[in-house]
VOGU-3710 file (C-alpha; in Angstrom, 3 decimals, decimal comma):
1> xxxxxxxxxx> 67,637/-54,477/29,549  65,499/-55,796/26,865  63,875/-58,130/29,370  63,231/-55,244/31,779  61,713/-53,207/28,991  59,243/-55,906/28,023  58,367/-56,566/31,679  57,486/-52,768/32,312  55,477/-52,675/29,093  53,523/-55,692/30,079
11> xxxxxxxxxx> 52,884/-54,372/33,633  51,555/-51,054/32,289  49,296/-52,736/29,702  47,938/-54,829/32,421  47,441/-51,709/34,808  45,710/-49,653/32,050  43,419/-52,458/30,967  42,337/-52,927/34,572  41,345/-49,089/34,645  39,095/-49,412/31,652
21> xxxxxxxxxx> 37,221/-52,495/33,154  37,073/-50,949/36,559  35,595/-47,423/35,740  32,311/-46,477/33,688  33,050/-44,510/30,722  31,552/-40,841/30,679  30,937/-38,666/27,718  30,287/-34,895/27,680  27,053/-33,577/26,117  26,127/-30,414/24,444
31> xxxxxxxxxx> 23,195/-28,257/24,906  21,675/-25,044/23,122  21,778/-22,035/25,272  21,113/-18,289/24,730  24,453/-16,502/24,132  25,042/-13,871/26,526  27,592/-11,120/27,352  25,962/-8,780/29,712  28,996/-6,477/30,004  29,400/-6,287/26,300
41> xxxxxxxxxx> 25,691/-5,133/26,111  26,452/-2,656/28,817  29,293/-1,335/26,895  27,143/-1,052/23,632  24,428/0,745/25,598  26,766/3,228/27,173  28,445/3,900/23,886  25,264/4,598/22,200  24,147/6,894/24,981  27,395/8,815/24,911
51> xxxxxxxxxx> 27,212/9,169/21,034  23,481/10,058/21,010  22,812/13,388/19,444  20,150/15,225/21,317  17,993/17,557/19,183  14,747/19,261/19,820  11,687/17,680/18,383  10,942/18,915/14,883  7,776/21,009/14,674  5,555/21,378/11,741
61> xxxxxxxxxx> 3,327/24,314/10,810  -0,263/23,389/11,097  -3,705/24,756/11,372  -4,985/25,310/14,909  -7,711/22,765/14,700  -9,249/23,545/18,209  -11,965/25,954/16,747  -12,720/24,028/13,414  -16,365/23,084/13,234  -16,074/19,596/11,679
71> xxxxxxxxxx> -17,879/16,363/12,315  -16,517/14,279/15,261  -17,580/10,753/14,709  -18,517/8,522/11,863  -21,991/8,550/13,404  -22,367/12,112/12,008  -22,122/10,803/8,355  -24,230/8,878/5,875  -22,117/6,190/4,702  -22,073/3,114/2,568
81> xxxxxxxxxx> -20,952/-0,490/3,503  -17,143/-0,912/3,600  -14,693/-3,394/5,372  -12,699/-2,342/8,453  -9,490/-0,652/7,610  -6,366/-2,709/6,835  -3,078/-1,128/7,436  -0,649/-0,896/4,623  2,104/-0,846/7,224  5,425/0,435/5,553
91> xxxxxxxxxx> 4,454/-0,585/1,994  4,203/2,135/-0,390  1,032/0,568/-1,973  -1,895/2,772/-0,854  -3,240/2,574/-4,395  -3,692/-1,314/-3,867  -5,392/-0,958/-0,472  -7,798/1,983/-1,402  -8,849/0,522/-4,869  -9,327/-2,990/-3,249
101> xxxxxxxxxx> -11,549/-1,516/-0,517  -13,327/0,391/-3,189  -14,169/-2,931/-5,090  -15,069/-4,624/-1,916  -17,810/-1,946/-1,507  -18,868/-2,439/-5,053  -19,187/-6,113/-4,574  -21,609/-5,457/-1,649  -23,416/-2,532/-3,530  -24,021/-4,695/-6,523
111> xxxxxxxxxx> -24,144/-8,276/-5,293  -24,942/-7,797/-1,550  -21,962/-10,168/-0,612  -19,299/-9,122/2,011  -15,852/-10,376/0,925  -12,263/-9,468/1,984  -9,752/-9,478/-0,878  -5,970/-9,478/-0,889  -4,295/-6,293/-1,555  -0,760/-7,678/-1,858
121> xxxxxxxxxx> -1,734/-10,198/-4,420  -2,364/-7,259/-6,825  0,745/-5,430/-5,789  2,647/-8,680/-6,418  1,759/-8,828/-10,135  2,035/-5,142/-10,398  5,741/-5,466/-9,595  6,067/-8,214/-12,155  4,391/-6,012/-14,825  6,610/-3,021/-13,958
131> xxxxxxxxxx> 9,776/-5,176/-14,032  8,660/-6,494/-17,591  7,779/-3,079/-18,846  11,261/-1,826/-17,470  12,849/-4,582/-19,732  10,726/-3,505/-22,662  11,596/0,167/-22,285  15,217/-0,557/-21,767  15,362/0,921/-18,385  13,360/4,081/-19,333
141> xxxxxxxxxx> 10,377/3,631/-17,112  9,447/4,066/-13,500  10,031/1,349/-11,274  8,515/2,277/-7,886  6,165/1,109/-5,137  3,368/3,542/-6,299  0,732/3,031/-9,022  -2,885/4,459/-9,719  -6,181/2,905/-9,094  -6,540/1,836/-12,764
151> xxxxxxxxxx> -3,730/-0,730/-11,915  -6,150/-2,862/-9,993  -8,822/-3,825/-12,686  -5,906/-4,075/-15,158  -4,199/-6,635/-13,076  -7,354/-8,496/-12,162  -8,289/-8,938/-15,810  -4,927/-10,654/-16,442  -4,269/-12,495/-13,155  -7,672/-12,782/-11,359
161> xxxxxxxxxx> -7,898/-12,044/-7,664  -7,771/-13,915/-4,354  -9,426/-13,437/-1,009  -7,020/-12,211/1,872  -7,393/-15,732/3,475  -5,591/-17,229/0,532  -2,636/-14,820/0,349  -2,016/-11,921/2,889  1,588/-11,194/1,705  2,722/-11,425/5,269
171> xxxxxxxxxx> 5,264/-13,981/6,400  4,623/-16,215/9,536  4,862/-13,893/12,716  4,959/-10,770/10,701  2,445/-8,108/11,838  2,730/-5,299/9,434  3,519/-5,013/5,791  7,041/-3,701/4,955  8,045/-3,816/1,256  11,129/-1,485/1,780
181> xxxxxxxxxx> 13,930/-3,926/1,869  12,336/-6,027/-0,841  11,864/-3,009/-3,142  15,392/-1,855/-2,654  16,590/-5,276/-3,597  14,578/-5,412/-6,760  15,457/-1,821/-7,662  19,133/-2,382/-7,279  18,845/-5,718/-9,314  17,105/-3,740/-12,157
191> xxxxxxxxxx> 19,762/-1,123/-12,150  22,401/-3,825/-12,548  20,357/-5,232/-15,411  20,356/-1,780/-17,146  23,980/-1,335/-16,419  24,830/-4,644/-18,167  22,316/-4,426/-20,834  21,071/-7,793/-19,712  17,562/-7,385/-21,275  16,321/-11,032/-20,810
201> xxxxxxxxxx> 12,711/-10,646/-19,841  12,206/-14,220/-18,617  15,282/-14,022/-16,488  14,522/-10,824/-15,001  10,863/-11,688/-14,115  12,256/-15,024/-12,578  14,650/-13,164/-10,517  12,065/-10,551/-9,351  9,650/-13,364/-8,337  12,475/-15,100/-6,364
211> xxxxxxxxxx> 13,120/-11,870/-4,467  9,486/-11,262/-3,766  8,923/-14,895/-2,710  11,377/-14,302/0,244  9,718/-11,255/1,461  5,918/-11,496/0,768  5,629/-15,252/-0,310  4,166/-16,539/-3,486  0,554/-16,075/-4,504  -1,562/-19,161/-4,972
221> xxxxxxxxxx> -2,400/-20,634/-8,418  -5,379/-22,431/-6,720  -6,955/-22,097/-3,356  -10,038/-23,319/-1,337  -12,561/-21,160/0,272  -15,974/-22,158/1,715  -15,553/-25,639/0,683  -14,855/-24,875/-3,211  -11,623/-24,677/-4,985  -10,825/-21,745/-7,321
231> xxxxxxxxxx> -8,165/-20,396/-9,606  -7,720/-16,654/-9,142  -9,554/-16,047/-12,451  -12,363/-18,278/-11,410  -12,785/-16,331/-8,151  -13,071/-13,043/-10,069  -15,695/-14,563/-12,272  -17,817/-16,601/-9,858  -17,479/-14,759/-6,524  -16,308/-11,109/-7,108
241> xxxxxxxxxx> -18,563/-10,842/-10,169  -17,793/-7,324/-11,296  -17,594/-5,997/-14,774  -14,386/-4,183/-14,465  -14,951/-2,349/-17,650  -17,833/-0,411/-15,974  -15,415/1,708/-13,954  -14,124/5,030/-15,013  -11,102/7,197/-13,773  -12,130/10,925/-13,756
251> xxxxxxxxxx> -9,532/13,663/-13,623  -9,990/17,511/-13,522  -6,846/19,307/-14,647  -6,518/22,389/-16,610  -3,426/21,614/-18,526  -5,289/18,779/-20,458  -8,280/19,336/-22,798  -11,602/18,780/-21,022  -13,947/16,130/-22,460  -11,182/13,988/-23,645
261> xxxxxxxxxx> -9,322/10,882/-22,442  -6,017/12,173/-21,364  -2,829/11,155/-19,558  -2,491/11,824/-15,858  1,024/13,255/-15,972  2,332/11,724/-12,558  5,140/9,296/-12,015  2,779/6,636/-10,572  1,039/6,427/-13,910  4,099/4,611/-14,985
271> xxxxxxxxxx> 2,526/3,213/-18,408  1,403/6,672/-19,224  -1,993/5,545/-19,921  -4,400/8,068/-21,658  -7,619/6,541/-20,024  -8,659/9,397/-17,715  -11,808/11,337/-18,459  -10,762/14,986/-18,008  -13,773/17,246/-17,004  -14,197/20,736/-15,652
281> xxxxxxxxxx> -13,779/21,256/-11,721  -17,491/22,046/-11,256  -18,572/18,873/-13,029  -15,905/16,861/-11,061  -17,430/17,926/-7,884  -20,920/17,587/-8,926  -20,418/13,977/-9,916  -18,397/13,234/-6,706  -21,325/14,899/-4,609  -24,142/13,143/-6,351
291> xxxxxxxxxx> -22,382/9,651/-6,440  -21,920/9,459/-2,679  -25,497/10,639/-2,062  -26,742/7,750/-4,366  -24,870/5,010/-2,516  -21,727/4,951/-4,656  -18,355/5,039/-2,974  -15,221/6,485/-4,716  -11,576/5,742/-4,790  -9,853/9,007/-4,709
301> xxxxxxxxxx> -6,174/10,320/-4,940  -4,460/13,456/-4,438  -2,247/15,452/-1,792  -2,292/14,719/1,844  0,788/16,829/2,911  -0,754/20,078/3,910  -0,944/22,328/6,950  -4,635/21,701/6,937  -4,525/18,089/7,495  -3,631/16,356/10,790
311> xxxxxxxxxx> -3,887/12,683/11,976  -4,881/13,508/15,547  -7,456/16,152/14,593  -8,718/13,532/11,928  -9,350/16,676/9,716  -8,319/17,749/6,133  -9,321/21,214/5,456  -8,102/24,442/3,503  -7,245/27,166/5,864  -8,013/30,926/4,927
321> xxxxxxxxxx> -4,193/31,623/5,184  -3,725/29,326/2,300  -6,679/30,190/-0,001  -10,050/31,502/1,004  -12,928/29,157/-0,045  -14,482/31,522/-2,685  -11,146/31,689/-4,542  -10,723/27,820/-4,986  -11,295/27,134/-8,681  -9,592/25,521/-11,608
331> xxxxxxxxxx> -6,743/28,003/-11,876  -5,911/27,737/-8,047  -5,826/24,020/-8,539  -3,758/23,862/-11,584  -1,294/26,430/-10,104  -0,553/24,014/-7,294  -0,335/21,011/-9,599  2,039/22,789/-11,987  4,276/24,045/-9,135  4,137/20,636/-7,548
341> xxxxxxxxxx> 2,876/21,743/-4,309  -0,025/19,490/-5,131  1,182/15,881/-5,738  -0,049/12,441/-6,209  0,540/11,485/-2,606  -1,938/8,980/-1,561  -4,877/6,770/-2,565  -7,930/6,704/-0,172  -11,547/5,521/-0,179  -14,368/8,133/0,148
351> xxxxxxxxxx> -17,248/6,129/1,883  -19,679/8,765/3,232  -20,653/12,316/3,530  -22,230/14,857/5,939  -23,640/18,277/5,279  -22,467/20,980/7,643  -22,987/24,787/7,349  -24,036/24,396/3,690  -21,070/22,461/2,600  -19,949/18,721/2,692
361> xxxxxxxxxx> -17,708/16,759/4,777  -16,430/13,480/3,396  -15,764/10,278/5,538  -12,533/8,801/4,169  -11,218/5,330/4,956  -7,486/5,532/4,899  -4,907/2,444/4,995  -2,176/4,799/6,073  -0,716/4,856/9,572  -1,897/8,259/10,627
371> xxxxxxxxxx> -5,551/7,124/10,345  -4,868/4,631/13,196  -3,604/7,285/15,810  -6,754/8,285/17,588  -10,458/7,261/17,360  -12,192/6,611/14,975  -9,324/4,646/13,834  -8,947/4,039/10,111  -10,674/7,249/9,114  -10,389/11,037/8,273
381> xxxxxxxxxx> -12,695/13,816/7,828  -12,249/15,768/4,573  -13,957/19,129/4,014  -15,462/19,913/0,500  -12,839/22,534/0,053  -10,020/20,249/0,541  -11,270/17,817/-1,975  -11,979/20,525/-4,418  -8,453/21,852/-4,169  -6,152/18,899/-3,528
391> xxxxxxxxxx> -7,945/15,678/-4,689  -7,016/15,402/-8,316  -8,798/12,121/-9,563  -11,246/9,515/-8,547  -12,474/6,031/-9,788  -16,276/5,510/-9,676  -18,877/3,170/-11,524  -19,789/4,589/-14,880  -23,405/4,864/-13,872  -22,445/7,603/-11,387
401> xxxxxxxxxx> -21,438/9,812/-14,339  -24,792/10,285/-15,832  -24,526/12,072/-19,230  -20,884/13,026/-18,876  -19,616/10,118/-20,537  -21,479/11,170/-23,664  -19,607/14,250/-23,834  -16,095/12,573/-23,782  -14,763/12,295/-27,192  -14,152/8,610/-28,226
//
């Protein structure tokens, strides 16, 4: 039996070895393919259609703009040089887009140079500043996407500025700005900091920067443009060449004393700065009207959620069923601000004017999505009455104020 076992084993070994030598070895390969499950997709589609809630389109009460006598084209306006509109996408940083546009026009007005600056660079450092202030105030400050026009010169003085080509804030392949997910992540993180009393400013700033890096990248410490290398502060000094102390924020509000530097009491003034020159409404409008005629542009802010404004009509006006023109005064303005029907909704850039039937219409460059719906894309036409009632503040070069600054208490 032992002999038979060894004989069988030897024969099997010889046979198996022979097969290995006789045949070529084959190996399976792997490839990358797009995973598909067509019927599963059909299930998802069918389920979504079955569960879909059908509802009538929501209607909003608006003015009938069909008979409004307003300018139809930017060619109807006298306007100053400004860059083309850049969309802010889904980022709540209109303040950065409008004020950056304003300063670009100032660079051209003063230096006769056309440059395009990065809006998100300023927003990046403003988020950093807000987070640091949140720590200093132990959570008792407003951390949000919004700010005021005065944030831009404040940030530039501390961090400098860069051209758009050096830092766009868009990731590869990203077409539109969207800070929503990033902001929510930063906001939730700061809530956890407050809940744990983890008031380590360096750690907080480091985490905020790491969150932003994933969504909007990291601004450069140095960059090259036109064959020259700059730091952001060098670019501000050597290329932008504006004296940022020459710019004044002007407010007209009845609840604060006139001819004083006051606080603009809105959430976006998150540092509660008292730098706004508060002047009577008649002077507010006089400065604005004269400035735009003399070649200045203005960065303006106020309320854009009214029945008299529409993105397809391109118009912002005050209907008689709201308040007749002759009754628009400081009290009507304050009434709406105090009961919060006038808010600090949006920052925009006033770049031109047209006279029509004895009153002004203003050409407004707007980074918001509504301005891009129809031609002329990137613009709105604001009536003088609308500005008088609903625009609360503006930034302008101090030379446009004439002798008003002499009236302001130091």
